[in-house]
FILOTOR-356652 format. One line per field, with one value per residue (C-alpha): residue number from 1; residue in three letters; x, y, z negated. Coordinates in nm, 4 decimals. Layout:
REM residues N
pos: [NUM|...]
code: [ALA|...]
u: [X|...]
v: [Y|...]
w: [Z|...]
This chain:
REM residues 114
pos: [1|2|3|4|5|6|7|8|9|10|11|12|13|14|15|16|17|18|19|20|21|22|23|24|25|26|27|28|29|30|31|32|33|34|35|36|37|38|39|40|41|42|43|44|45|46|47|48|49|50|51|52|53|54|55|56|57|58|59|60|61|62|63|64|65|66|67|68|69|70|71|72|73|74|75|76|77|78|79|80|81|82|83|84|85|86|87|88|89|90|91|92|93|94|95|96|97|98|99|100|101|102|103|104|105|106|107|108|109|110|111|112|113|114]
code: [MET|ALA|ALA|THR|ALA|ASN|LEU|ILE|ILE|GLU|GLN|GLY|ALA|THR|PHE|THR|SER|ASP|VAL|THR|VAL|LYS|ASP|THR|ASP|GLY|SER|ALA|PHE|ASP|LEU|THR|GLY|TYR|SER|ALA|SER|ALA|LYS|MET|ALA|LEU|GLY|TYR|ALA|SER|THR|ARG|THR|ARG|THR|THR|ILE|ASN|THR|SER|ILE|ASP|GLY|ASP|PRO|THR|THR|GLY|ILE|ILE|THR|LEU|SER|LEU|SER|PRO|THR|GLU|THR|SER|ASN|LEU|GLU|ALA|PRO|ALA|ARG|TYR|VAL|TYR|ASP|VAL|GLU|LEU|LEU|LYS|ALA|SER|ASP|ASN|SER|VAL|ILE|ARG|VAL|ILE|GLN|GLY|ILE|ILE|THR|VAL|SER|PRO|ASN|VAL|THR|ILE]
u: [0.2292|0.1741|0.5274|0.6740|0.6600|0.7239|0.6818|0.6764|0.4731|0.5079|0.2256|0.0424|0.2366|0.1182|0.1790|0.2918|0.4180|0.4248|0.4766|0.5374|0.3376|0.5280|0.4786|0.6572|0.9159|0.9940|0.8625|0.5588|0.2328|0.0502|-0.2768|-0.5527|-0.8900|-0.7972|-0.9161|-0.6579|-0.7422|-0.5300|-0.6210|-0.4208|-0.4876|-0.2888|-0.3893|-0.5260|-0.8686|-0.8595|-1.2158|-1.1864|-0.8451|-0.9083|-0.8307|-0.8599|-0.5458|-0.6355|-0.5268|-0.4710|-0.3515|-0.0646|-0.2508|-0.0829|-0.1318|0.1181|0.4376|0.2516|0.2700|-0.0057|0.0082|-0.1025|-0.1511|-0.3181|-0.3445|-0.2134|-0.5258|-0.5635|-0.1809|-0.3146|-0.5921|-0.3156|-0.2121|0.1546|0.3850|0.3619|0.3032|-0.0182|-0.0701|-0.1130|-0.2053|-0.2851|-0.5562|-0.6512|-0.9774|-1.0073|-1.3223|-1.3518|-1.4348|-1.4719|-1.1332|-0.8925|-0.5399|-0.3155|0.0008|0.2209|0.1539|0.3382|0.4433|0.3356|0.5642|0.3819|0.6513|0.4341|0.4891|0.5214|0.2635|0.1616]
v: [-7.4975|-7.5848|-7.6405|-7.9594|-8.0711|-8.4205|-8.4105|-8.6877|-8.8258|-8.9962|-9.2317|-9.1786|-8.8398|-8.4981|-8.3930|-7.9928|-7.7970|-7.5004|-7.4083|-7.0925|-7.0038|-6.8445|-6.5997|-6.6066|-6.3699|-6.5817|-6.3412|-6.4864|-6.5118|-6.1984|-6.4817|-6.1941|-6.2965|-6.6911|-6.9532|-7.2987|-7.6466|-8.0200|-8.3214|-8.6785|-9.0176|-9.3315|-9.2529|-8.9226|-9.1893|-9.3530|-9.2194|-9.5392|-9.3798|-8.9926|-8.7522|-8.3666|-8.2583|-7.9057|-7.5686|-7.2463|-6.9474|-6.7253|-6.4267|-6.1990|-6.3243|-6.1467|-6.3598|-6.6828|-6.9044|-7.2113|-7.4674|-7.7941|-7.9848|-8.3979|-8.4855|-8.8098|-8.9526|-8.8605|-8.9762|-9.3237|-9.3234|-9.3297|-9.6253|-9.7555|-9.7751|-9.6076|-9.3767|-9.1165|-8.8096|-8.4625|-8.1339|-7.8151|-7.5516|-7.1648|-7.0793|-6.6555|-6.6002|-6.2654|-6.4665|-6.8608|-6.9400|-7.2422|-7.2396|-7.5944|-7.4558|-7.7222|-8.0899|-8.4023|-8.6869|-8.7890|-9.0485|-9.2455|-9.4061|-9.6796|-9.6338|-9.9448|-10.1526|-10.3377]
w: [2.2753|1.9112|1.7770|1.6645|1.2993|1.0617|0.7505|0.5244|0.1812|-0.1194|-0.1830|-0.4748|-0.5434|-0.5194|-0.1686|-0.0849|0.2225|0.3687|0.7529|0.8780|1.2166|1.4184|1.7225|2.0360|1.9816|1.6327|1.3888|1.1504|1.3092|1.0912|0.9759|0.8924|1.0255|1.0485|0.8745|0.9134|0.8865|0.9700|1.0015|1.0074|1.1393|1.2049|1.5612|1.8112|1.8676|1.5309|1.3859|1.0471|0.9446|0.9408|0.6967|0.6337|0.5035|0.2089|0.3746|0.2409|0.4007|0.1584|-0.0853|0.2052|0.5498|0.6976|0.6052|0.8257|0.5912|0.5613|0.2704|0.3215|0.0225|-0.0830|-0.4898|-0.5978|-0.5552|-0.2254|-0.1663|-0.3062|-0.0450|0.2311|0.4176|0.3430|0.5067|0.7908|1.0409|1.1243|1.3488|1.2122|1.3693|1.2257|1.3690|1.2726|1.3868|1.4545|1.2786|1.5715|1.8627|1.7132|1.9074|1.7820|1.8453|1.7491|1.6293|1.4391|1.5434|1.4460|1.2780|0.9237|0.7373|0.4376|0.2368|-0.0082|-0.3859|-0.5712|-0.7132|-0.9803]
């Protein structure tokens, strides 16, 4: 079962968040041999508002750390104020199995427009 983590993104600002994937015993999940992907949308079935979140696995994959990020241009393109759903999945290269590890809600706060 995926862990739940809710996030906040400020529209027009750089967004970065490190998430740590844990084993069932609470230790860091070894991400060796995995790649990560993340996406967000205004609703689970929404096709119009899907956004890919950039992901990178820490230089030491045994830490279980995945960095999620969006550039200022990417966050500017998000609707705000709004609440999005998101998830982070791991793809295991050896057998192409997919594991959803984190899911939750992203709240996008608007920036001031001139």
